[in-house]
C-alpha positions in Angstrom: 28.9 -71.7 -60.5 27.3 -68.3 -59.7 30.7 -67.1 -58.4 32.4 -68.0 -61.7 29.6 -66.3 -63.7 29.9 -63.2 -61.6 33.7 -63.1 -62.0 33.4 -63.4 -65.8 30.8 -60.7 -65.9 33.0 -58.3 -63.9 36.0 -59.2 -66.0 34.0 -58.5 -69.2 32.7 -55.2 -67.8 36.2 -54.1 -66.8 37.4 -54.9 -70.3 34.7 -52.8 -71.9 35.4 -49.8 -69.6 39.1 -50.1 -70.3 38.4 -50.2 -74.0 36.3 -47.1 -73.8 39.0 -45.3 -71.8 41.6 -46.0 -74.4 39.4 -45.8 -77.5 40.9 -44.6 -80.7 40.6 -40.8 -80.5 38.9 -40.4 -83.9 36.1 -38.1 -84.6 32.8 -39.4 -83.1 30.7 -36.3 -83.2 27.8 -35.7 -85.6 29.4 -32.7 -87.4 30.6 -33.6 -90.9 33.7 -31.4 -90.4 36.6 -31.7 -88.0 36.2 -28.7 -85.7 39.4 -27.1 -84.6 40.0 -25.1 -81.4 43.1 -23.2 -80.1 44.6 -22.7 -76.7 47.6 -20.6 -75.5 49.0 -19.3 -72.3 49.1 -15.8 -73.7 49.8 -13.8 -76.9 53.3 -14.4 -78.4 54.6 -13.6 -81.9 55.9 -17.1 -82.5 52.4 -18.6 -82.0 51.0 -16.1 -84.5 53.6 -17.1 -87.1 53.1 -20.8 -86.5 49.3 -20.5 -86.8 49.7 -18.8 -90.1 52.0 -21.6 -91.2 49.3 -24.2 -90.3 46.8 -22.3 -92.4 49.3 -22.3 -95.3 49.9 -26.0 -94.8 46.2 -26.8 -95.0 46.1 -24.8 -98.2 49.1 -26.6 -99.7 47.4 -29.9 -98.9 44.1 -28.8 -100.5 42.3 -29.1 -97.1 41.5 -25.4 -97.3 40.5 -23.8 -100.6 43.0 -21.4 -102.0 42.8 -17.9 -100.5 45.0 -14.8 -100.5 46.9 -14.7 -97.2 47.8 -11.3 -95.8 51.2 -10.8 -94.2 51.3 -12.3 -90.7 52.3 -8.9 -89.2 48.9 -7.6 -90.4 47.5 -9.1 -87.2 48.3 -7.9 -83.7 48.0 -11.3 -82.2 46.8 -14.9 -82.9 43.2 -14.0 -81.9 43.0 -11.6 -84.8 44.5 -14.2 -87.2 42.0 -16.8 -85.9 39.1 -14.5 -86.4 40.3 -13.9 -90.0 40.6 -17.6 -90.6 37.1 -18.2 -89.3 35.7 -15.6 -91.8 37.9 -16.2 -94.8 38.8 -19.9 -95.1 36.6 -22.5 -96.7 36.9 -26.3 -96.4 34.8 -29.4 -96.9 36.6 -31.2 -94.1 37.7 -28.8 -91.3 36.5 -25.6 -89.7 38.0 -23.1 -87.2 35.5 -22.8 -84.4 34.3 -19.2 -84.2 34.3 -19.3 -80.3 37.1 -21.8 -80.2 40.0 -19.5 -79.4 41.3 -19.5 -75.8 44.0 -17.4 -74.3 44.9 -17.0 -70.6 46.8 -13.7 -71.3 49.7 -14.9 -69.2 47.5 -14.8 -66.0 47.8 -17.8 -63.7 44.2 -17.6 -62.5 42.9 -17.2 -66.0 44.9 -20.2 -67.0 43.3 -22.4 -64.4 39.8 -21.2 -65.4 40.6 -21.6 -69.1 41.6 -25.2 -68.7 38.5 -26.1 -66.8 36.3 -24.3 -69.4 37.8 -26.1 -72.3 37.6 -29.5 -70.5 34.0 -28.9 -69.6 33.2 -28.0 -73.2 34.8 -31.2 -74.4 32.9 -33.3 -71.8 29.5 -31.6 -72.2 29.3 -30.2 -75.7 31.6 -32.6 -77.6 32.1 -30.0 -80.3 35.9 -29.9 -80.4 37.5 -32.5 -82.7 41.1 -31.2 -82.9 42.9 -29.1 -80.3 45.9 -26.9 -81.2 47.8 -26.3 -78.0 50.5 -23.6 -78.2 53.5 -23.1 -76.0 54.6 -24.7 -72.7 51.4 -23.6 -70.9 49.1 -24.9 -73.6 50.9 -28.2 -74.0 51.2 -28.8 -70.2 47.5 -28.1 -69.7 46.1 -30.2 -72.5 48.6 -33.0 -73.3 47.0 -34.9 -70.4 44.8 -37.9 -69.8 41.9 -35.7 -68.8 40.4 -35.9 -72.3 40.9 -37.8 -75.5 40.5 -35.1 -78.2 43.4 -35.3 -80.7 45.8 -32.6 -79.4 48.6 -31.1 -81.4 51.2 -29.2 -79.4 53.4 -26.5 -81.1 55.9 -23.8 -80.3 57.5 -25.4 -77.2 61.3 -25.1 -76.8 61.8 -28.3 -75.0 58.9 -30.7 -75.0 60.6 -33.4 -72.9 61.9 -31.1 -70.2 58.4 -29.6 -69.9 57.1 -33.1 -69.5 54.6 -32.7 -72.4 55.9 -35.8 -74.2 58.2 -38.7 -73.2 60.7 -38.4 -76.0 61.1 -36.6 -79.4 59.9 -39.9 -81.0 56.9 -40.6 -78.8 54.4 -38.4 -77.2 53.5 -41.0 -74.6 49.7 -40.6 -75.1 47.6 -41.9 -78.0 45.8 -38.6 -78.6 48.8 -36.3 -78.4 51.3 -35.2 -81.1 54.1 -32.6 -80.8 56.1 -31.0 -83.7 59.7 -31.3 -82.5 62.8 -29.8 -84.1 65.8 -31.3 -82.2 69.2 -29.7 -81.8 68.2 -26.2 -82.8 69.3 -24.4 -79.6 72.6 -26.3 -79.4 73.3 -25.1 -82.9 72.5 -21.6 -81.9 75.0 -21.5 -79.1 77.7 -23.2 -81.3 77.2 -20.6 -84.0 77.3 -17.7 -81.5 80.4 -19.1 -79.8 82.2 -19.7 -83.1 81.9 -16.0 -83.8 82.7 -14.4 -80.4 84.5 -17.1 -78.3 83.0 -15.7 -75.1 84.0 -17.1 -71.7 80.7 -16.2 -69.9 77.3 -16.1 -71.6 74.5 -14.2 -69.9 71.1 -15.9 -69.9 68.1 -13.8 -68.8 65.0 -16.0 -68.3 61.6 -16.5 -66.7 62.6 -17.8 -63.3 60.0 -20.6 -63.0 59.9 -24.3 -63.9 57.9 -23.5 -67.0 60.3 -20.8 -67.8 63.3 -23.1 -67.6 61.6 -25.6 -69.9 60.6 -22.8 -72.3 64.2 -21.8 -72.9 65.5 -25.4 -73.0 67.9 -24.7 -70.1 69.1 -28.3 -69.9 70.1 -28.2 -73.6 71.8 -24.8 -73.1 73.8 -26.1 -70.1 74.9 -29.2 -72.1 76.0 -27.1 -75.0 77.9 -24.7 -72.8 79.7 -27.6 -71.2 80.6 -29.2 -74.5 81.8 -25.9 -76.0 83.8 -24.8 -72.9 82.1 -21.6 -71.6 80.1 -20.7 -68.5 76.5 -19.7 -68.3 75.6 -16.7 -66.1 71.9 -16.9 -65.2 69.6 -14.1 -64.2 66.0 -15.1 -63.5 63.2 -12.7 -63.2 59.5 -12.7 -62.5 57.1 -12.7 -65.5 53.9 -12.9 -63.5 53.5 -9.2 -63.2 52.1 -6.3 -65.2 53.3 -5.9 -68.8 55.5 -2.9 -68.0 56.9 -4.4 -64.8 57.9 -7.6 -66.6 59.9 -5.5 -69.1 61.5 -3.6 -66.2 62.5 -6.9 -64.6 64.2 -8.0 -67.9 66.0 -4.7 -68.2 67.3 -5.0 -64.6 68.7 -8.5 -65.5 70.4 -7.2 -68.7 72.0 -4.4 -66.7 73.3 -7.0 -64.2 74.5 -9.4 -66.8 76.2 -6.5 -68.7 78.6 -6.2 -65.8 79.6 -9.9 -65.6 79.4 -11.5 -69.0 81.0 -11.3 -72.5 77.8 -11.8 -74.5 74.0 -12.3 -73.9 71.6 -14.9 -75.2 68.2 -13.3 -75.4 65.8 -16.1 -74.5 62.1 -16.5 -75.4 59.9 -14.9 -72.7 57.0 -12.6 -72.4 59.2 -9.6 -71.6 60.6 -9.5 -75.1 58.0 -7.1 -76.3 58.5 -5.7 -79.7 57.1 -2.3 -78.7 59.7 -2.0 -75.9 62.8 -3.2 -77.7 64.6 0.2 -77.6 64.4 0.2 -73.8 65.3 -3.5 -73.6 68.4 -3.3 -75.7 69.8 -0.1 -74.2 71.8 -1.9 -71.4 73.5 -4.2 -73.9 74.4 -1.3 -76.2 75.8 0.6 -73.2 77.8 -2.5 -72.3 79.0 -3.1 -75.9 77.9 -6.7 -75.7 76.9 -9.0 -78.6 73.4 -10.5 -78.4 71.8 -13.6 -79.9 68.1 -14.1 -80.3 66.7 -17.5 -79.3 63.4 -16.8 -81.1 64.9 -15.9 -84.5 65.1 -13.4 -87.3 62.2 -11.2 -86.2 64.0 -10.1 -83.1 67.2 -9.5 -85.1 65.3 -7.1 -87.3 64.2 -5.4 -84.1 67.8 -4.9 -83.0 69.2 -8.1 -81.4 72.6 -8.6 -83.1 72.4 -12.1 -84.4 70.1 -15.2 -84.8 69.8 -18.3 -86.8 67.2 -17.2 -89.1 64.2 -19.4 -89.8 62.7 -17.8 -92.9 59.3 -19.0 -91.9 57.6 -21.4 -89.6 56.3 -23.4 -92.6 58.1 -26.6 -91.7 56.6 -26.8 -88.2 53.2 -25.9 -89.5 53.3 -28.4 -92.3 54.5 -31.2 -90.0 51.5 -30.5 -87.8 49.1 -30.4 -90.7 50.4 -33.7 -92.0 49.8 -35.3 -88.6 46.3 -33.8 -88.5 45.5 -35.2 -91.9 46.8 -38.6 -91.0 44.7 -38.5 -87.8 41.6 -37.6 -89.9 42.4 -40.7 -92.0 42.5 -43.0 -89.1 45.9 -42.9 -87.4 46.5 -42.1 -83.8 48.2 -38.7 -83.3 50.9 -40.6 -81.3 51.6 -42.7 -84.4 52.4 -39.6 -86.6 56.0 -38.5 -87.1 56.9 -35.8 -84.6 60.4 -34.7 -85.6 61.0 -32.3 -88.5 63.9 -30.2 -89.9 63.7 -26.4 -90.3 65.7 -24.3 -92.7 68.3 -22.4 -90.8 70.6 -19.5 -91.9 72.5 -16.7 -90.1 70.9 -13.2 -89.6 72.8 -10.1 -88.5 71.7 -6.6 -87.7 74.5 -4.3 -88.9 73.1 -1.2 -87.2 73.4 -3.0 -83.8 76.9 -4.2 -84.8 77.9 -0.5 -85.3 76.3 0.5 -82.0 78.3 -2.0 -80.0 81.5 -1.4 -81.9 81.7 -4.7 -83.7 82.9 -4.9 -87.3 81.8 -8.2 -88.8 84.6 -9.9 -90.8 84.0 -10.7 -94.4 83.8 -14.5 -93.9 80.9 -13.9 -91.5 79.0 -11.6 -93.8 79.5 -14.1 -96.7 77.6 -16.7 -94.6 74.7 -14.4 -93.7 71.3 -15.1 -95.2 69.5 -12.1 -93.7 71.2 -8.7 -93.2 69.4 -5.8 -91.6 71.0 -2.4 -92.1 68.6 -0.6 -89.7 66.7 -1.4 -86.5 63.0 -1.6 -87.1 61.3 0.5 -84.5 58.0 -0.8 -83.2 58.0 1.4 -80.1 54.8 3.3 -79.6 
């Protein structure tokens, strides 16, 4: 009899522990507001634009009281925008934590320390109710079972390849949500190919597992196979000084300029807006067309073409809707992950002239954004 009682006790205790481990990740702290923190692998212009879109989304949904938003390029990085939001936004239900911004500045050692610091804060202080995780590094570090704070991952090129979520429809973890726009990069390559019909497309990229996931290499390879052209890869090291990383990219572009017909400028930390004149010189010298994976901002800086995304509002609003649903009782995993973003063609006519390409009328007629000059952010 005692053995049966002991067995039932152990079984009940195990069930309670299990229930605690998989408890609904709703707010259980004494603060009346949902306190939001931010993590990133390092500064990147897309993160800044997406964070601004989240702030806009909160305003649209009446979570943040109406406030005049300055242009996103007013801020040098997401940290400056975060500090602005802390000081200038008001809400009855959310708050941006003043010391809740974390950036590893693309340093591997800082990244390890940052993860441990945030996890310790979650365990010991319990003062983070929502975590915004930006990029492949942020998503990989915090879309894990090491905590149960509702975590919303943004600005990742290929969430599945990066093993952040299990599919575009399911994050795989109750406390994790990702905003996923499917098919974007296949459409980019199809558009670029329709215009230039290249046989070999150059791909400079961060030569690491995270780097391959960041550029959605698997998707690019599939698109190239379906469209009938070859990818020529040139990997380079991004875990070096800021200037050295740019030099590495330039070396790749010089190499690809000798063996390709066009170049797809991928998302990586070497694409620094204040060095674009140096970065684009090899492709100008080679007379090659270029396409920006990031989008219209780099086209304004001199990359020949992109599919323009007028803003990151759709991604930001999708995340905001998921956050609101979580605040109202849903699991982040239960919230819709997929969204559609507005797309249009962007061309820089100054770059077209520099490489000797005269865009046909039917191309120009389909363009949503035309830049007649190259914006120079070089310092």
